[in-house]
C-alpha positions in Angstrom: 4.9 9.6 20.0 4.2 8.3 23.5 2.4 5.1 22.6 5.2 4.1 20.2 7.7 4.2 23.0 5.5 1.8 25.0 4.7 -0.5 22.1 7.8 -0.8 20.0 10.8 -3.0 20.7 14.3 -1.6 20.7 15.0 -3.4 17.4 11.9 -1.9 15.8 12.8 1.6 17.0 16.3 1.2 15.6 14.9 0.0 12.3 12.6 3.0 12.0 15.4 5.3 13.1 17.7 4.0 10.4 15.0 4.7 7.7 14.3 8.1 9.2 18.0 9.0 9.1 18.3 7.9 5.5 15.2 9.8 4.4 16.4 13.0 6.0 20.0 12.5 4.7 18.6 12.1 1.1 16.0 14.8 1.7 13.1 12.6 0.5 10.5 15.2 1.4 12.3 18.2 -0.1 13.0 16.3 -3.3 9.5 14.8 -3.6 8.4 17.7 -5.9 10.4 16.2 -8.8 8.1 13.1 -8.8 4.9 15.0 -9.5 5.5 14.6 -13.2 5.6 10.8 -12.9 9.4 10.4 -12.6 10.0 7.1 -10.8 12.0 7.5 -7.5 14.8 5.2 -8.5 17.4 7.0 -6.4 15.3 6.6 -3.2 14.6 2.9 -3.8 18.3 2.2 -4.5 19.2 3.9 -1.2 16.5 1.8 0.6 17.8 -1.4 -1.0 21.3 -0.7 0.4 19.9 -0.8 4.0 17.8 -3.9 3.3 14.4 -2.3 3.2 13.4 -3.8 -0.2 13.8 -7.3 1.3 11.9 -6.9 4.5 8.9 -9.0 3.3 11.2 -11.8 1.8 12.3 -14.9 3.7 15.9 -15.0 4.9 16.8 -17.9 2.6 16.3 -15.6 -0.4 18.3 -12.8 1.1 15.5 -10.9 2.9 14.8 -10.2 6.5 11.3 -11.7 6.7 9.9 -9.0 8.9 6.4 -9.3 10.4 3.6 -7.3 8.8 3.7 -4.9 11.7 7.4 -4.0 11.2 6.8 -3.6 7.5 4.0 -1.2 8.1 6.2 0.8 10.5 8.8 1.3 7.7 6.1 2.1 5.1 4.7 4.7 7.6 8.1 6.3 8.0 8.9 6.4 4.3 5.4 7.9 3.5 6.1 10.7 6.0 8.9 11.8 3.7 7.7 11.0 0.2 4.4 9.6 -1.1 5.7 8.4 -4.4 8.6 6.6 -2.8 6.2 4.8 -0.4 4.0 3.7 -3.3 6.9 2.4 -5.2 8.2 0.6 -2.1 4.8 -1.0 -1.6 5.4 -2.9 -4.9 8.4 -4.5 -3.4 7.0 -5.5 0.0 3.2 -5.8 -0.6 0.8 -8.5 -1.8 2.8 -9.4 -5.0 6.0 -10.4 -3.1 4.0 -12.3 -0.5 2.1 -14.2 -3.2 5.4 -15.2 -4.7 7.2 -16.1 -1.5 4.1 -18.1 -0.2 2.8 -19.9 -3.3 5.3 -19.8 -6.2 7.5 -22.9 -7.0 10.9 -23.0 -5.5 12.7 -22.3 -8.8 10.8 -19.1 -9.3 11.4 -17.9 -5.7 15.1 -18.4 -6.1 15.1 -16.6 -9.4 12.9 -13.6 -8.5 13.1 -12.9 -4.8 16.9 -12.2 -4.4 16.6 -9.7 -7.3 13.8 -7.9 -5.5 16.0 -7.6 -2.4 18.8 -6.0 -4.4 16.4 -3.8 -6.4 17.2 -5.5 -9.7 13.6 -6.7 -10.1 10.4 -4.7 -9.5 7.0 -6.2 -9.1 3.4 -5.2 -9.9 0.1 -6.8 -9.1 -2.7 -6.9 -11.7 -6.1 -7.0 -10.2 -8.5 -4.3 -11.4 -10.2 -4.7 -14.8 -12.1 -2.0 -16.8 -15.4 -3.3 -15.5 -14.4 -4.9 -12.2 -12.4 -3.5 -9.4 -13.1 -5.0 -6.0 -15.6 -7.4 -7.7 -12.9 -10.0 -8.1 -15.4 -12.9 -8.9 -16.4 -11.1 -12.1 -12.9 -10.8 -13.6 -12.8 -11.7 -17.3 -9.0 -12.2 -17.7 -8.6 -15.9 -18.3 -5.7 -18.4 -18.3 -6.0 -21.7 -20.2 -3.7 -24.5 -19.2 -2.4 -26.6 -22.1 -0.1 -29.3 -20.9 3.2 -27.7 -19.8 2.1 -24.2 -21.0 -0.5 -21.6 -19.9 -2.0 -18.9 -22.1 -3.2 -15.6 -20.6 -5.7 -13.3 -22.3 -7.4 -10.2 -20.8 -7.1 -6.6 -19.8 -6.0 -5.1 -16.5 -6.2 -1.4 -15.7 -5.0 1.2 -13.1 -1.8 -0.9 -12.6 1.1 0.7 -10.7 4.7 0.4 -11.9 3.7 -1.0 -15.3 6.7 0.6 -17.0 9.2 -0.3 -14.3 8.2 -3.9 -13.1 9.8 -7.0 -14.5 7.2 -9.4 -13.1 3.4 -9.1 -12.8 1.3 -11.1 -10.4 -2.0 -11.4 -12.3 -5.3 -12.3 -10.7 -7.0 -14.4 -13.4 -9.7 -16.9 -14.1 -8.3 -20.4 -14.7 -9.6 -22.5 -17.6 -12.8 -20.3 -17.8 -14.1 -21.6 -14.5 -16.9 -19.2 -13.4 -17.4 -17.3 -10.2 -14.9 -16.9 -7.3 -14.0 -20.6 -7.5 -12.4 -20.0 -10.8 -9.9 -17.3 -9.7 -6.3 -18.1 -9.5 -3.0 -16.4 -10.1 -0.3 -16.4 -12.8 3.2 -14.8 -13.0 3.9 -13.0 -16.2 7.3 -11.5 -17.2 7.1 -8.2 -19.1 9.2 -9.7 -22.0 6.5 -12.3 -22.7 5.2 -12.0 -26.3 1.7 -10.5 -26.2 2.3 -8.4 -23.1 1.6 -4.8 -23.9 1.1 -1.5 -21.9 -1.6 0.1 -23.9 -2.4 3.3 -21.9 -0.9 5.4 -19.1 -2.8 7.6 -16.7 -1.0 10.3 -14.8 -2.4 10.6 -11.2 -2.8 13.6 -8.9 -0.3 12.0 -6.6 2.4 12.1 -9.3 2.9 8.4 -10.2 1.5 6.8 -13.4 -1.1 4.0 -13.5 -1.5 2.0 -16.7 -3.7 -0.4 -18.7 -2.1 -3.7 -19.7 -3.2 -6.2 -22.3 -2.4 -9.9 -22.3 -2.8 -11.1 -25.8 -2.1 -14.9 -25.9 0.7 -14.5 -23.4 2.2 -18.0 -23.2 4.1 -18.9 -20.0 5.3 -22.1 -18.4 2.6 -23.9 -16.4 4.8 -23.4 -13.3 4.0 -19.7 -13.5 0.4 -20.6 -12.5 1.1 -20.3 -8.8 -2.6 -20.7 -7.8 -5.2 -22.6 -9.8 -9.0 -22.8 -9.4 -9.9 -22.4 -5.8 -7.1 -20.0 -5.1 -9.5 -17.1 -4.4 -9.4 -17.3 -0.6 -5.6 -17.6 -0.5 -5.2 -14.6 -2.7 -7.6 -12.5 -0.6 -5.8 -13.6 2.6 -2.5 -12.4 1.1 -4.3 -9.2 0.0 -5.2 -8.4 3.6 -1.6 -7.5 4.0 -2.2 -4.7 1.5 -5.1 -3.5 3.6 -2.5 -2.8 6.4 0.3 -1.4 4.2 -2.1 1.0 2.3 -3.2 2.7 5.5 0.3 2.7 6.8 1.0 5.1 3.9 -2.0 7.1 4.8 -0.8 7.3 8.5 2.6 8.5 7.5 1.1 11.2 5.2 -1.2 12.3 8.0 1.8 12.6 10.3 3.7 14.6 7.7 0.7 16.9 7.2 0.5 17.4 10.9 4.2 18.3 11.2 3.9 20.7 8.3 0.9 22.4 9.9 2.7 22.8 13.3 5.8 24.1 11.7 3.9 26.6 9.6 1.7 28.0 12.4 4.6 28.4 14.8 6.4 30.6 12.2 3.5 32.5 10.7 2.5 35.7 12.5 -0.7 37.8 12.6 -0.7 41.2 14.4 2.5 40.3 16.1 1.4 36.9 17.3 2.3 33.4 16.1 -0.8 31.8 14.5 -0.1 28.8 16.8 -1.2 31.0 19.8 -4.8 31.3 18.6 -7.2 28.9 20.3 -9.0 28.0 17.0 -5.7 26.8 15.5 -4.8 24.9 18.7 -8.1 23.1 18.6 -7.4 22.1 15.0 -4.0 20.7 16.0 -5.5 18.8 19.0 -8.1 17.2 16.8 -5.5 16.2 14.2 -3.3 14.6 16.8 -6.3 12.8 18.4 -7.3 11.3 15.0 -3.8 10.3 14.1 -3.4 8.5 17.4 -6.8 6.7 17.1 -5.8 5.6 13.6 -2.4 4.4 14.8 -4.0 2.2 17.4 -6.4 0.6 15.0 -3.8 0.0 12.4 -1.1 -1.4 14.7 -3.7 -3.8 16.2 -4.7 -5.0 12.8 -1.0 -5.6 11.9 -0.4 -7.6 15.0 -3.1 -10.1 14.0 -1.0 -11.3 11.0 -0.3 -15.0 11.1 1.0 -14.9 8.4 -1.7 -12.5 7.0 -3.8 -10.0 9.0 -7.3 -10.6 10.2 -9.5 -9.4 7.3 -12.0 -7.5 9.5 -9.5 -5.8 11.7 -7.6 -4.9 8.6 -10.7 -3.5 6.9 -11.7 -1.4 10.0 -8.2 0.0 10.2 -8.0 0.8 6.5 -11.4 2.5 6.5 -10.6 4.7 9.5 -7.0 5.6 8.7 -7.7 6.4 5.0 -10.5 8.7 5.9 -8.7 10.2 8.9 -5.7 11.1 6.7 -7.9 13.0 4.3 -9.4 15.0 7.2 -6.0 15.8 8.7 -4.4 16.8 5.4 -7.4 19.0 4.6 -7.1 20.8 7.9 -3.3 21.1 7.6 -3.7 22.6 4.1 -6.3 25.0 5.5 -4.1 26.4 8.2 -1.5 27.2 5.5 -3.9 29.5 3.8 -3.2 30.3 0.2 0.3 28.9 0.5 -1.2 25.4 1.0 -2.5 25.5 -2.5 1.0 26.0 -4.0 2.9 22.9 -5.1 6.1 24.4 -3.8 4.9 23.7 -0.3 5.0 20.1 0.9 1.5 20.1 2.2 0.2 20.5 -1.3 2.0 17.3 -2.4 0.9 15.5 0.8 -2.7 16.4 0.1 -2.5 15.0 -3.4 -1.0 11.7 -2.2 -3.4 11.2 0.7 -6.4 11.0 -1.6 -5.3 7.7 -3.0 -5.8 5.6 0.2 -9.6 5.2 0.1 -9.4 4.1 -3.6 -6.7 1.4 -3.6 -6.4 -1.9 -1.8 -10.2 -2.2 -1.5 -12.5 0.8 -1.8 -13.8 2.2 1.4 -17.4 1.5 0.5 -16.7 -2.1 -0.3 -14.9 -2.6 3.0 -17.7 -0.9 4.9 -20.1 -3.4 3.3 -17.8 -6.3 4.3 -17.6 -5.1 7.9 -21.3 -4.3 8.2 -22.4 -7.7 7.1 -19.9 -9.3 9.5 -21.3 -7.2 12.4 -24.9 -8.1 11.7 -24.0 -11.8 11.3 -21.9 -12.2 14.4 -23.7 -10.0 16.9 -24.8 -11.9 20.0 -28.0 -10.4 21.3 -27.3 -11.6 24.8 -23.6 -11.0 25.3 -22.8 -8.5 22.6 -19.3 -8.1 21.5 -18.4 -4.4 21.0 -17.1 -4.0 24.5 -14.5 -6.6 23.7 -13.1 -4.5 20.9 -13.4 -7.2 18.3 -15.2 -7.4 15.0 
């Protein structure tokens, strides 16, 4: 699209082009139907590993390419255009979990885990949500007690992605029972740790599985406690990366829905005329394109604030808009397909299923609107204002 040509460097365009060629060569979009039953896209991830994509968030000394958040989001966007389930699996290799490890874990753990992520040998998962607390992190009940050179984890996490595939779990946990947000830290737990158990699995409308995990007296070395009490702000700073990668998936899905809509209305005829010739359809397409480009601008701006993590309010605004925009675009794209849009054999049906995830993961839309609204009220200057400067 035109603003991409103005904004992206030659290296970024080449990187996106390489991923696009791979996705087309392996027919990610055409094969995506086989992941609706929860099958994990191992083949696609292995192919992405071979061109270095799984290591794009990992520092070079551990075998990665250490790409900026913006470049990572560009790749996530391109992968999502071709397959939602592959994009969600990829987020586990480049999102908050790998950034927590590469930023805060001890050197020995970095050298053990990160090269395996680059090669695709080790998959990661982040454990945040609990049965009675999602975005309400300060009220998490999972607790880790430090006993000398060991740490013992107890608690329940739910709606966890890649629970059956991941080797390492980045667990947001209370430390030593310290109450409130000040007590939140982070511990790394290997799936082979005694007391680790996947106790329930939930098949999603997007295709992938989410799971409930119990930690029953999981004893790990104290070095696995990568953030102790007071780590809450650091964890949320790292999580702001997720609030850019999540909407990059939504943006890619919106683009895919838009492409499917144009392709369909150009071929579909009514009374001897292509549906694309009707003004009502052209208006729908114009509105879809307008919304995609507006979302792209907000998201790219948020990504470019990363140093090393994105600005929390720019990321929140981008996520809110792009998530909701993608639902609108996918809905309209399905509508122009008529009854065929309701059939799983058509890509738009699968795109529509996947796009619904965005507003739920990485911080629910309502919670982010609350965050942004409070910031706007607190920072507004009644004399100079600030909206004309485009900052929040």
